[in-house]
N, C-alpha and C positions, 0 to 999 in steps of 0.2 A: 945254223947251230941249234936253234930251238926246235926246228922241224925234225932234225936228225935225232935229237934226244926224245922227242915225242914218238917218232917212228920206232925207235929201239924199245921204248917203254911199252908201246902198243903191242909189238911183236913178243917182247919178253913177258908182258903181263897178261896177254890174252890166253896163253896155254894154261898157266896155273889157275886162272880164274875160271876157265871153261872146265877144267878137271874138277875143281871144287864144286862148281855148279852141277856137273854131272853126278858127282858123288852124293850131293845133297838131294838131288832129284831122285836118285835110286833109293836113298834111305827114306825119303818121304813116301815114295810109292810103296816100299816094303812095309813101312809102319802102317800105312793106310790099309793095305790089303790084310796085314796081320790082325789089326784091330777089327776089320770088317769080317774076317773069317772067325775070329775068336768070339766076337760078340761083345756088346757093351755091358759086360757083367762086372768089370773091375772098376767102373767109374764111381 
């Protein structure tokens, strides 16, 4: 019972968490390159 609930949670929770992590990674890289190309003039 506990193992089946854990398996369903792992399968159902892995995809959204992976998608959120991917989006945050892309946003972080985009912001990093944007600030790097723009230059540290707005700090």
